[in-house]
N, C-alpha and C positions, 0 to 999 in steps of 0.2 A: 798436461796442456792447460792453457788458461782459456775459459770459455764464459761468456756472459749469457745468462738465460733467465727467464722469468719462471718463478715457482708459482704454479697455479693450483687450484683445487684438484683438478684432474691429475696433474703431474704428481702432486704430493700423494694422492691416493693410490695412483697406479704404479708410478715409478719408484717413489720413495716410501710410500705407505705411511706418511706422517701427515699431520694436519697443521698447516700454517696459513695465515692470511697471505693474499697475494702481495708480492714485494719483488723488487729488483735486487739481485745479489750478484756479486762477482765470486764465482765459485771455481776452486781448483778441482778438476775431475780426475780422480785416480782410478786405477783399474778396479772394476766392480768387485766387492767382496764376494758377491754371488758367483762370479765367473772365475775368479782367480784363487781365492783362499778358502772357499767354503764348499760344502757338499762333497768332500773327499772321503770322509769316514762315516762309519755307522752313527757316531755321535752327532756329526754334523747333519746327517739326514733326519735323525730324530728331532733335533732342535729346529730344523726348517719346518718339519711337519707341525710341531707345537705352535709355530708362528701362524701357520695356516688356520689351525683351530682358534687362534687368538682373536680372529675377527668375530667369532661367535660371542666373545666377551663384550666387544663393542656393540653388538646387537642386543645382547641379553641384559646387560647391566643397567640400561636406562629404564625399561627395556623396549627398544625399538622392535624387538622380536614379537611383542604382543600389543603394546599400548597403541601404537600408530593405527593398527587395525581395529583394536577393541574400542577405541574412543570414537571411531566412525560408524560402528555397527548399531544394531537394534537391541543389544543386550546390556551393554555397560557404557558408563559415561563418567566424565571427570568433574571434580570441583574446578571451576574455571580459573586456573592460575597458570602463569608463565606460558600462556598461548595454548594450553592443552585444549581449550574449548574450540579453537579454530578447526580442529579435526572433527569435532562433533557438529559444529555449525557450518562446516564447509566454507569457511571464509579465508582459508590460506591462499597464498598466491605463489608465483614462481620464485619469489625471494625467501619465503618462509620467515619473514622478518619478525613476526610476533612469536615465533617459536625459538628465538635465539636469545640467550642471556649471557652477557659478557663475552661475546664472540664465541660461545659454545652452543653447538646445535643441541636443542633439547627436545627429545622425543619427536623429531622431525623426519620426514621422508629423506631429507638430506643425509641424515645419520645412516639410513639404510644404504643409500648410494655409496657413501664413503667407506662404510664398513665392508660391504660386499665386494667392492672393487679392490679394496686392500687385501681381502682374503684371496680373491682371484689371482692377483699379482703374485702373492706368496705361493699359491698353489702352482702357478706356472713355472716359477723357479724350481720347485721341487720336481715337477714332472720333467723339466728339461735337464736337470743336473744330477738327480739321484741315480739314474741308470748307470752313470760312470763311477759311482761311489764304490769304494772297496768295503764290502760288508757281506753279511749272510744274504744269499740270493732270495730265500724265501721271505725274509723280513723286508728286503728291498721291494719285492713285489707288493707286499701288503702296504707299505708306505705309499707306493704309487697309487694303489687302489683307494686308500684313504684320501689322497690328494684329489683324485678324479671325483670321488664322492663329494667332497666339499666344494669343488669347482662347480659341479652340477647343482649342489644346493644353493650356492650364492647366485648363480645365474637364474635359477628358478625363483628365488626370493625376489630378485630384481625385476624379472619379467611379470610376476603377478602384481607388482606394485606400479610399474612404469610402462608395461606393454613392450613395444619395440625398444630394444636396448643394444648397446655395443656388445658384441661377443669378443671376448679377450682370451686367447688360448696360447699366446706366446709371451715370454718375458719382455719387459720394456728395457732394452739395452740402451736406448736413446730416448730423448724427450719425444721425438717424432713418433716413435713406436708406441708411446703411451697414449697418443691421441687417435681414437678410433671412431668411425661412424656407427650409427645405429644399424642393426639388422632387423628384418621382420620377425615378429614373434615366432612364426613358424620355423624359421631357421634357428632361433634360439632353442626351441624345443628339440630340433634335430641334434644340436650340440649337447643338450642335456642328456638325451638318449645315448649319444655316442660315449659320453663320459661315464654314464651308469653302466653301459655294457662293459666298459673296461674295468670299472669298479667291481662289478659282480663276477668277473672272470679272474680277479686278482688274488683269489685265495684269502679274502678277508676272514678273520676269525668269526665264529658264531657264538652267540650267547650260550652259556654264561662265561665263556673264555675271554671275551672282549674286555679291554681295559675300559674302566668307567669313563664315560663321556666321548669314547671313540666310536668310529663307524664300524659297524659289523656287516656281515653279509646280509642279514635280515634288514638292517637299516637301508642298505642300497636297494634291496628289492621293494621295500615299502615306499621309499622316496620315488622310485621308478613308477610305482602304482599311482601315487598321488599326482606326480607331474603329468602322467598320461591322462588322468581324470581331468586335470585343468586344461589339458590340450584337447579335450573331447575325443580322445582316442580310446574309445570304450573297450575295444578288444584288448588293447595293450594293458589298460588299467586292470581289467579283469585277470588277465594272464598273470601279471606281476603280483596282484593281490592274492591270488590263489597260490602262487609260488611262495609267497611269504607265509601263508597259513600252513602250507604243506611242510615247511621246515620243522614244525612242531617245537619250536624253540621258545615262542612267546605265547602267552595266554592271558585271559582276563583275570584280574584278581577277584576273589569271590565277593569282596565288599568294596564298592567303588570309592568309598571315603578313604580307604587305606592307601589309595594311589597317591594321595596328597598329604599324608602325614609326614611331618618334618623328621620324625624318628623312624621312618619306615622306607627310606629311599632305596636301600639295597633289595629288600623284598619287592618293591615296586618296579624294579627293572624287569621283572617277569612280564609286565605289561608295557612299560616304557621302553620302546624300541630304540629311540634316540631322544635325547633331552639336552637342554642347556644345564650342565652340571655345575652346581655351586661348590666352590672350594671353601671348606669350613675353617680355613686358617687365614687370618688377616695378614696381609692385604690381598687375599685371594679373590676369586670371582664371586660376586654377589648379585643382587638385584633389588629394585625398589618396591616390588609388589607387596611384600610383607607390610611395610609402612603405609603404603597407599591404600591398601584394602581395609585395614583396621579402623576403628572409630577415631575421632580426633581426640587429642589430649591423652593418649595412652590410657584410656579409661577402661579398656577390656584387656586384662592380662592374658587371656586365652589366645588373643590375636598376636600380640607382640609386646615387647618391652617399650617400644616406641612406635606409635602409629599416628596418622595425620588425618584421616577421614577425607581422602582425595580421589577414591575410585569406588563406584557403586554400581549395582545392577538396577535396571528399571523395574518398577513395581509390576508393570504389565508382563514383563518376562517372568518374574517370580510367579505371577498368577497363571502363567501358561502351563505350569507343571501339574501333573496329576499329584494329588497330596501323597499318594503312595510311592511316588518316584523317589528313590533313595538319593538321587542327584540333587533334589531340592534341599537336602540337608546341608549342602555346600553353599547355601544362601541362607540369610537370616534377616528378619525384620527387627529383631531384638538382639541385645547382648547382655552378658553378665559382667557387671562392673567389679572393681576391686573389693567392694564390700559384700560381694555375693548377691547383689540385687539385680533382678531382671529389669533392664532399661529399654524402652522402645527407642529405636534409633531416631525416629522422627522428632522426638522430644528434645534431643540433645543438639542436633545440627540443623538449624532452620533452613540453611541454604539447600539442604538436601532432604526436605521433609518426606519425600517419596523414595528416599534412598534405601536400597536393600544391601546389606553387607555381603561381601564375597568371602568365602571361607576356604578357598583352595590353597591359599598362601598364608599359612600361619606359622609363627615361630615364637612361642611364649618363653623360650629358654634364653635366647641370646640375641644381641644385636649384631653379632659377628658370625657365629657358627650355625649349624643346623638349619639354615634357610632351605626350604624346599626347592627342588629342582623345577624347571619350567619344561613341561613335556613339549616335544616337537612332533614326534611320531609315536602314536600309541596303537595297541592292537585293536581297540574299537574303531579307529580310523580305518584300518585295513578291512575289517568286516563291512564297514558302511561304504567304503569304496567299491568293494566286491558287489554289494547289494545294489548300488546305483548303477554300476557299469553293466551288471547282468540285466537289470531292468531296461536300461536304454538299448541294449542289444536285442533282448529276447522277451521283453515284457516281465511282469511280476511273476516269475517262475517260482516253483517250490524252493529252488536254490536261493533265489533272491530273498524270499521270506525267511529262510533259515539264517542267512547272514544277519539280517536286521534284528531278528528275534534273539540272537545271541546277545546283543547289546541291551535290548529291552528287558530281557529276563534277568540279566545281571543287575539292572536297575530296580528290579522288583515289580516290573510291569508285565501284563499278560502279552501273549503273541499279538502282533499287529492284525488288525481286522482282515480277514480273508476276503478274496474276490475283488480287490481294489483294481480299478483301471490303471493303465500304465502311468499316466500323468499324476494321478492321486497317489500311487505308490511312491513315485519319485519324490513328490512333495512330502510324503511321510518320512522318507529317508533324510531329506534335507532338514526337516523339523527334529528328527532324532539326532542329527549332527549338532543342531543348535543347543539341545538340552545337554548333550555329552561334552561339547568342547567350549562351552562359555568361558570367557576370560583366559583363553589359550591362544589368542591371536588367529583364530580360524574363521569365524562367522562372516566377517566382512568379505573375505575372498569367496566364500560360498555365494554371497549375494551378488558380487560383481561378476563372477564367472558365469552365473545363470541369468544375469540381467534383472534380477529381482530388487536390486537396491533402490531403484527409482520408485517402486511402489511400496516397499516395506519401510524404508527409513522415514518418510513423512509421517508415518503412524507411530513411530517410536519417539514419543515426546512425553514431557511431564512439566511440572510447574518450574523447573529450573531451565529446561530447554523446550518451551512451548511450540516453537517453530524451528524446523530444520530444512533449509532449502537446498537439498541435494539436486544436482543437475547431471546430465549425461557425461559431462567432462570429468566428473569426480570418479568415474570408473577407474581411471588411473591417475596417479599423482603427477604433477608437472615435474619435469626434470629440473633439478636445482639451477637457478640462473647462474650461480657461481660456476657450475660445470659447463654451462653453455658459453659463458665468457672465457673460460679456460681452454676450451677445445673448439677450434674453428670447424671441425668436421661434424660436430654434434648439433642436431636440430631439435628444437623444442617439440613436444608432443603436439599434434595438429590442433587439438581442442583447446590448447593453452597458449597458442600464439597470439 
C-alpha cells in the first residue's frame, strides 16, 4: 500500500530505530521484516538480541552513559567545548541546541532518550516474536530474560534522567503505536520490577559462564537492587542486594586499581557484574574516555597514544580523600611526560590550572584496541546499596557497618567510625559511594535521588567554573523538544514548560 507519513524523532527512535531529521516522505510500506520474515530461527533470535544490546553502544560510545551525569556532578568537569559546559553550568534548554554539532547530538540528554527508546523498541520485538521461534527452548528462555533485563535497564536509565516517561512494552506495528504518553515514575518502577522478575526467573547464566558483555543472573539481581534503591524501596533494595551477594559469584578484587587496568578486563569481571564492553577490533565498540581524561597533546604516554585534556576532577574532590585511600591513586595532579619527566598538570594547561587527571580509563597501547570497559554494576555498588538500605530500614546496624567496611577496607581504610547516628551513617555511605564510583556516571544521580544536588553543586567550583547556578528543575533533564514536537501525546516536564 502507499502511505504518506511524517518521520519524526520519536518515530525514528521507536518504530524504525534510526535517526533522521524531520521530513516529509512518500513511503511504500511493506510487511514488516520483524513480523513476516524474522525471528523464525535461533539465528534470527540471536541477531535480534544483539540489536537490543546495540543501544548500549549508542550510550557508551560518546559516552552518554557517563559524561552527561559526570559533567553535572561535584567530582568531574569538562573543558568547555562543543557545549559540554552547558551540563556543568546548567545552561541547557529543551532544545539542547548548544550540544549539537552538524545535526549530531553530542553528549546530550537527547542521546539518552534516543538510544534507550531505540533499545526498548528492539527489546519489544524480541519479547513479542522469539517465543514462536524454532530453537532450543532453554536458550530461547535466556534470550527473553536478557531482553527483559535490557528493557528494564533502558527504562531505568530514562526515568533517572527524565522522571516521568513513556512506558513502552509492545512493538510499534504502526506510527500511532510508537506515540505514547508519559506514565508516573511510580508506574515506571512497577514495570522495571516486572521485567526484572521475568529476567531473574529466565534461567540466565551465572558468572563466569556468561558471555562477555551479556546479562547474567547476578546482573539482573544487582540492577533490581539499584533500581529499588532509587525507588526508595529500601526493603526490596536490601533483599536483592543480599541475594546478589549470596550467589557468591562476584567479589571485590584485592587491589582496586586492577579493576581499571586495560590489560586486566577478564580478571576484573570478578568485580564487574555488568559493564559496557569495548570490542578491541576496529570498527567495534569504543568510547572517548581514554582520550578525554589524558593530558592535552598526547604528552603522557601512560594515558593514551592520543589524548586531549578535556575531562578533569575538581581539586576539592581530590583533597577529600584520605591520603591512605588507594582510590586516590586513580587521580593525579601530575603526570610523566614522554621524556620521563614529572610534569605538574596545572603548568601545562592554563584553562584547567586546578585540573586533576583521572586515571580510571587509560590505554597506552593502542588507539583502537584494549580500551578499558566502562563499569555499570560493580560489587562495591551492591555492598553499598545493602549498607544504605539496611540503615534506612533499621539504622546503622552491625550488618550495615559490615557492608560499608568491605568497601573501605579494600581501599586501605580502617572501619567506619562506630556509633554513628542514622543520618550520619547514611551520609558516610553516600560519601563512600562518591569516592568509589567517580567518573563512572553515578554521583549525579546519588545527589538528585537524595535531593542533595541543590546544596552540594554550588560548592563544587574552581577558577574554570567559579559559579554554578543549579536550580530545582535541574533534578531532571527536559524532554528533548524534538520529541515533544514529534509526539502529540508527550508533555514536557512541568519545571521545564
